[in-house]
PABA-916842 format. One record per residue (C-alpha): y, z, x; residue in one letter; residue number from 1. Coordinates in Angstrom, 2 decimals, m for minus. Last residue first. Layout:
N
         Y         Z         X   res     n
         Y         Z         X     A   NUM
...
This chain:
296
         Y         Z         X   res     n
     15.92      1.04   m134.08     X   296
     13.69      3.23   m136.23     X   295
     11.17      3.77   m133.44     X   294
     13.93      5.10   m131.17     X   293
     15.00      7.68   m133.77     X   292
     11.44      8.97   m134.06     X   291
     11.03      9.19   m130.28     X   290
     14.26     11.20   m130.05     X   289
     13.19     13.48   m132.90     X   288
      9.81     14.30   m131.38     X   287
     11.06     14.57   m127.79     X   286
     14.01     16.80   m128.66     X   285
     11.80     19.05   m130.79     X   284
      9.30     19.14   m127.92     X   283
     12.09     20.43   m125.65     X   282
     12.99     23.10   m128.21     X   281
      9.34     24.09   m128.59     X   280
      8.79     24.35   m124.84     X   279
     11.88     26.52   m124.45     X   278
     11.10     28.70   m127.48     X   277
      7.43     29.41   m126.77     X   276
      8.08     32.58   m124.72     X   275
      4.81     34.54   m124.51     X   274
      2.82     31.46   m125.41     X   273
     m0.71     31.57   m126.83     X   272
      0.27     33.31   m130.04     X   271
     m1.95     35.88   m131.73     X   270
     m4.68     34.67   m134.05     X   269
     m5.49     34.47   m137.75     X   268
     m7.96     31.74   m138.76     X   267
     m8.34     31.47   m142.52     X   266
    m11.78     32.81   m143.45     X   265
    m10.55     34.50   m146.63     X   264
     m9.06     31.25   m147.92     X   263
    m11.88     29.85   m150.07     X   262
    m12.76     33.31   m151.40     X   261
     m9.09     33.95   m152.30     X   260
     m7.73     36.73   m150.09     X   259
     m8.20     40.45   m150.76     X   258
    m11.05     41.51   m148.45     X   257
    m10.14     38.96   m145.78     X   256
     m6.54     40.17   m145.72     X   255
     m7.60     43.82   m145.47     X   254
     m9.79     42.96   m142.47     X   253
     m6.94     41.01   m140.86     X   252
     m4.52     43.91   m141.34     X   251
     m7.11     46.37   m139.96     X   250
     m7.66     44.25   m136.84     X   249
     m3.90     43.88   m136.37     X   248
     m2.75     47.51   m136.55     X   247
     m2.70     49.65   m133.40     X   246
     m4.13     47.02   m131.03     X   245
     m1.29     44.72   m132.10     X   244
      1.31     46.81   m130.22     X   243
      2.64     43.80   m128.28     X   242
      2.70     42.09   m131.70     X   241
      5.97     43.91   m132.42     X   240
      7.65     41.78   m129.75     X   239
      6.99     38.41   m131.31     X   238
      3.98     36.25   m132.13     X   237
      1.38     35.66   m134.84     X   236
     m0.40     32.37   m135.49     X   235
     m1.76     31.65   m138.97     X   234
     m4.37     28.88   m138.96     X   233
     m5.68     26.21   m141.32     X   232
     m2.78     26.89   m143.67     X   231
     m3.04     27.59   m147.42     X   230
      0.73     27.33   m147.95     X   229
      1.38     29.32   m151.13     X   228
     m1.72     31.50   m151.42     X   227
     m2.21     32.02   m147.68     X   226
      1.47     32.75   m147.16     X   225
      1.45     35.34   m149.93     X   224
     m1.73     36.93   m148.55     X   223
     m0.25     37.07   m145.05     X   222
      2.91     38.78   m146.35     X   221
      0.87     41.26   m148.40     X   220
     m1.18     42.18   m145.32     X   219
      2.03     42.87   m143.42     X   218
      3.23     45.08   m146.27     X   217
      0.03     47.14   m146.25     X   216
      0.03     47.38   m142.46     X   215
      3.67     48.55   m142.41     X   214
      2.90     51.16   m145.09     X   213
      0.11     52.57   m142.92     X   212
      2.40     52.39   m139.87     X   211
      5.04     54.54   m141.59     X   210
      2.40     57.03   m142.78     X   209
      0.85     57.32   m139.32     X   208
      4.29     57.89   m137.80     X   207
      4.83     60.75   m140.24     X   206
      1.40     62.25   m139.41     X   205
      1.79     62.08   m135.64     X   204
     m1.74     61.25   m134.57     X   203
     m1.12     60.46   m130.88     X   202
     m1.65     56.74   m131.58     X   201
      0.95     57.02   m134.35     X   200
      3.44     58.40   m131.83     X   199
      2.69     55.49   m129.49     X   198
      3.13     53.04   m132.38     X   197
      6.57     54.51   m133.11     X   196
      7.53     54.28   m129.43     X   195
      6.78     50.55   m129.51     X   194
      9.16     50.18   m132.46     X   193
     12.18     50.93   m130.29     X   192
     14.66     53.58   m129.20     X   191
     13.56     56.77   m130.96     X   190
     16.36     59.35   m130.69     X   189
     16.79     59.70   m134.47     X   188
     13.30     61.16   m134.70     X   187
     10.99     61.26   m137.71     X   186
     12.01     60.07   m141.15     X   185
     15.37     58.37   m140.65     X   184
     14.91     57.30   m137.04     X   183
     11.37     56.09   m137.72     X   182
     12.40     54.13   m140.80     X   181
     15.24     52.44   m138.90     X   180
     12.96     51.56   m135.97     X   179
     10.38     50.05   m138.29     X   178
     13.05     47.99   m140.05     X   177
     14.53     46.72   m136.77     X   176
     11.08     45.76   m135.48     X   175
     10.59     43.77   m138.64     X   174
      8.08     44.94   m141.26     X   173
     10.04     46.21   m144.27     X   172
     13.63     44.98   m144.43     X   171
     12.89     41.67   m142.76     X   170
      9.99     41.07   m145.13     X   169
     12.37     41.66   m148.02     X   168
     12.61     44.66   m150.32     X   167
     12.57     44.77   m154.14     X   166
      9.17     44.03   m155.68     X   165
      7.18     45.21   m152.68     X   164
      6.96     42.13   m150.47     X   163
     10.00     40.00   m151.28     X   162
     10.08     36.97   m148.95     X   161
     13.45     36.65   m147.20     X   160
     12.25     36.94   m143.61     X   159
      9.67     34.21   m144.23     X   158
     12.45     31.62   m144.20     X   157
      9.99     28.78   m143.75     X   156
     11.25     26.04   m146.06     X   155
     14.91     26.89   m145.52     X   154
     15.92     23.50   m144.10     X   153
     17.70     22.79   m147.39     X   152
     14.92     20.83   m149.16     X   151
     12.07     22.41   m147.22     X   150
     11.83     21.84   m143.47     X   149
      8.13     21.29   m142.70     X   148
      8.13     20.48   m138.98     X   147
      5.77     17.68   m137.95     X   146
      2.65     18.12   m135.76     X   145
      0.39     17.06   m138.67     X   144
      1.97     19.83   m140.75     X   143
      3.96     22.53   m138.92     X   142
      5.18     25.56   m140.82     X   141
      7.65     27.90   m139.16     X   140
      8.46     31.49   m138.51     X   139
     10.88     34.35   m138.57     X   138
     10.97     38.13   m138.88     X   137
     13.71     40.18   m137.25     X   136
     14.04     42.29   m134.11     X   135
     10.52     41.04   m133.41     X   134
      7.87     39.72   m135.77     X   133
      7.17     36.02   m135.23     X   132
      5.13     34.04   m137.73     X   131
      3.59     30.60   m137.13     X   130
      1.83     28.60   m139.83     X   129
     m0.19     25.56   m138.78     X   128
     m1.55     22.86   m141.07     X   127
     m3.57     20.13   m139.32     X   126
     m5.25     22.12   m136.55     X   125
     m6.32     21.14   m133.02     X   124
     m3.02     22.16   m131.38     X   123
     m2.77     25.41   m133.34     X   122
     m3.42     27.89   m130.52     X   121
     m0.87     26.28   m128.22     X   120
      0.45     22.84   m127.23     X   119
      1.49     21.14   m130.46     X   118
      1.16     23.82   m133.12     X   117
      2.20     26.64   m130.78     X   116
      5.21     24.70   m129.50     X   115
      6.24     23.57   m132.99     X   114
      6.07     27.16   m134.23     X   113
      8.40     28.20   m131.41     X   112
     10.74     25.42   m132.56     X   111
     10.68     26.93   m136.06     X   110
     11.26     30.44   m134.75     X   109
     14.40     29.28   m132.93     X   108
     15.94     27.51   m135.92     X   107
     16.81     23.89   m135.11     X   106
     19.43     21.87   m133.24     X   105
     19.02     18.37   m131.77     X   104
     21.29     16.80   m129.13     X   103
     21.21     13.08   m128.32     X   102
     23.12     12.35   m125.08     X   101
     26.77     11.68   m124.25     X   100
     26.94     14.86   m122.14     X    99
     30.28     16.42   m123.10     X    98
     30.84     14.65   m126.40     X    97
     27.28     15.37   m127.50     X    96
     27.67     19.01   m126.46     X    95
     30.81     19.40   m128.58     X    94
     29.24     17.89   m131.70     X    93
     26.04     19.92   m131.27     X    92
     27.92     23.22   m131.05     X    91
     30.41     22.69   m133.86     X    90
     30.59     26.45   m134.72     X    89
     29.81     27.17   m138.37     X    88
     28.28     30.55   m137.39     X    87
     27.87     30.54   m133.61     X    86
     29.78     33.79   m133.06     X    85
     27.42     35.35   m135.63     X    84
     24.65     35.48   m133.04     X    83
     22.17     38.12   m134.21     X    82
     23.15     37.93   m137.88     X    81
     23.06     34.13   m137.95     X    80
     24.38     32.07   m140.84     X    79
     25.30     28.39   m140.85     X    78
     24.30     27.39   m137.32     X    77
     25.63     23.88   m136.80     X    76
     24.47     20.37   m136.03     X    75
     26.20     19.07   m139.15     X    74
     23.12     17.17   m140.32     X    73
     20.80     19.86   m138.97     X    72
     22.39     22.63   m141.00     X    71
     20.61     25.65   m139.56     X    70
     19.81     29.13   m140.82     X    69
     19.73     31.80   m138.15     X    68
     18.58     32.27   m134.57     X    67
     18.95     29.23   m132.30     X    66
     16.56     26.66   m130.85     X    65
     18.13     23.74   m129.01     X    64
     16.62     20.37   m128.12     X    63
     18.22     18.09   m125.56     X    62
     17.69     14.35   m125.13     X    61
     16.71     11.59   m122.69     X    60
     16.99     13.45   m119.38     X    59
     18.31     11.64   m116.29     X    58
     21.70     13.36   m116.09     X    57
     20.01     16.76   m115.75     X    56
     18.52     15.76   m112.39     X    55
     17.60     19.40   m111.73     X    54
     18.79     21.67   m114.58     X    53
     21.87     23.63   m113.51     X    52
     24.19     21.29   m115.44     X    51
     22.47     22.33   m118.65     X    50
     23.13     25.98   m117.79     X    49
     26.87     25.39   m117.35     X    48
     27.14     23.65   m120.71     X    47
     25.24     26.47   m122.37     X    46
     27.61     29.04   m120.83     X    45
     30.66     27.03   m121.91     X    44
     29.30     26.84   m125.46     X    43
     28.74     30.60   m125.43     X    42
     32.34     31.25   m124.46     X    41
     33.59     28.78   m127.06     X    40
     31.60     30.57   m129.74     X    39
     33.34     33.79   m128.79     X    38
     32.62     37.07   m126.95     X    37
     30.52     35.98   m123.97     X    36
     30.84     37.49   m120.49     X    35
     27.15     38.52   m120.72     X    34
     26.13     37.84   m124.30     X    33
     23.17     35.57   m123.70     X    32
     21.80     37.27   m120.60     X    31
     20.24     34.79   m118.19     X    30
     17.24     32.49   m118.09     X    29
     15.75     29.67   m116.03     X    28
     12.78     27.32   m116.32     X    27
     11.84     23.97   m114.79     X    26
      8.68     21.87   m114.89     X    25
      7.32     22.68   m118.34     X    24
      4.60     20.10   m118.96     X    23
      5.00     17.63   m121.84     X    22
      3.06     14.99   m119.86     X    21
      6.22     12.90   m119.62     X    20
      8.07     15.86   m118.10     X    19
      9.43     18.99   m119.72     X    18
     12.66     20.87   m119.01     X    17
     13.89     24.43   m119.24     X    16
     16.62     26.70   m120.53     X    15
     16.53     30.30   m121.67     X    14
     19.25     32.40   m123.28     X    13
     18.53     36.09   m123.35     X    12
     19.32     39.01   m125.67     X    11
     20.10     37.51   m129.09     X    10
     18.16     34.44   m128.14     X     9
     19.23     30.87   m127.53     X     8
     16.21     28.81   m126.47     X     7
     17.27     25.59   m124.77     X     6
     14.89     22.69   m124.17     X     5
     15.58     19.69   m121.96     X     4
     13.66     16.42   m122.23     X     3
     12.27     13.83   m119.81     X     2
     12.48     15.18   m116.26     X     1
């Protein structure tokens, strides 16, 4: 065991460890909010999970991926809609005191991007952009296997990009946004975005219109990213991508028709890992630990 990775999700919290070869050799998950109502409750759960990892005392460092914007210097989540109990909570400080090991915190989509860029579909590429579309929209940019943070660690907040002159990516193409539109326009009993795509498949005209707008907005997002970042590859993950057969080929075709001639052949692929968060968090720990050791 070399490094531990923790992926804190709105539904599940996952923990695992990688060895010297960066292979995942342990994995476990449980419900994030089960018996959890406060930041202290979640801290206690994380502490318990770390102690479940075989030979946990022998690891070098821990990496944590969490939803929301992150202040890496403070080791805190600043704003998280899915896990507001962690907002401004001294998570890293408390874990360092408990385990006396280096602890590194980063946005969950960013560590997922690191996993895909290092071990997944982007491992042979220089500039990798990863986008996840699930409950919300997130992502990361990895350049030469290093996270691009921006000046305030907001360099890849794709959720806040304006796509239609007034609405954000989160408000237009996330699973939450699709569900909201479907409930308002079609059926208030719809439970998830997957049901919307099933209705569209069965030629429901309202569902077809919602998906048509989704595809247009998704194409706009990819075009914006292509123009600003010009990555070698755009990797797509998240729950909404489970319905990719209903939209992805058309989105890619529209992208190629509208992109700059030198960017129209940008590689666009779905993610290799179903759950990249654990691997990415552990790789975050390895990358930052190795960097700190070199500076000594």
